[in-house]
C-alpha positions as CSV (number, residue, x, y, z in Angstrom):
1,X,12.9,47.4,25.5
2,X,16.3,46.7,26.9
3,X,18.5,44.0,25.3
4,X,20.9,42.3,27.7
5,X,23.9,40.7,26.0
6,X,25.3,37.9,28.1
7,X,29.0,38.4,28.9
8,X,31.3,35.5,29.7
9,X,32.9,36.3,33.1
10,X,36.5,35.5,33.8
11,X,37.3,33.2,36.7
12,X,38.6,36.1,38.7
13,X,35.4,38.1,38.0
14,X,33.4,35.2,39.2
15,X,35.4,35.0,42.4
16,X,34.9,38.7,43.2
17,X,31.2,38.3,42.4
18,X,30.8,35.3,44.6
19,X,32.7,36.9,47.5
20,X,30.5,40.0,47.3
21,X,27.3,38.0,46.8
22,X,26.0,40.2,44.0
23,X,26.5,40.8,40.3
24,X,30.0,41.9,39.3
25,X,28.5,45.0,37.6
26,X,27.0,46.1,40.9
27,X,30.2,45.4,42.8
28,X,32.2,47.6,40.3
29,X,29.5,50.3,40.3
30,X,29.6,50.5,44.1
31,X,33.4,50.6,44.1
32,X,33.3,53.5,41.6
33,X,30.6,55.3,43.6
34,X,32.6,54.8,46.9
35,X,35.7,56.2,45.1
36,X,33.8,59.2,43.8
37,X,34.4,58.0,40.2
38,X,38.1,57.6,40.7
39,X,39.0,54.4,38.8
40,X,42.4,54.0,40.6
41,X,40.7,54.1,44.0
42,X,37.9,51.8,42.8
43,X,40.5,49.3,41.7
44,X,42.2,49.5,45.0
45,X,38.9,48.9,46.9
46,X,38.5,45.7,44.9
47,X,42.2,44.9,45.3
48,X,42.7,44.6,41.6
49,X,45.1,46.3,39.2
50,X,43.8,49.4,37.5
51,X,44.4,47.8,34.1
52,X,42.3,44.9,35.1
53,X,39.6,47.3,36.3
54,X,39.5,49.1,33.0
55,X,39.4,45.7,31.1
56,X,36.5,44.6,33.2
57,X,34.7,47.9,32.6
58,X,35.2,47.5,28.8
59,X,34.1,43.8,28.9
60,X,31.0,44.6,30.9
61,X,30.1,47.8,29.1
62,X,30.4,50.0,32.2
63,X,31.0,53.7,31.4
64,X,31.9,56.4,33.9
65,X,29.4,59.2,34.2
66,X,30.8,62.6,35.0
67,X,29.0,65.1,37.2
68,X,30.2,68.6,37.1
69,X,29.9,70.6,40.3
70,X,27.2,73.3,40.4
71,X,29.2,76.5,40.8
72,X,26.0,78.6,40.9
73,X,25.5,78.1,44.6
């Protein structure tokens, strides 16, 4: 069973979410994926400051997952 804890979005988070037409967590995850996990680039994609991006990650419980390249090829 998964427990979802409601998070109060800031007005700016709501604006980004509304503009994208999808949940802010999806928007941020897509930005991180597009940036290859680089938070600085993901923040630039969303046109927000990196400090704001980190604060949003913390508020929403988003964690970066690291994938190490397979050097055994």
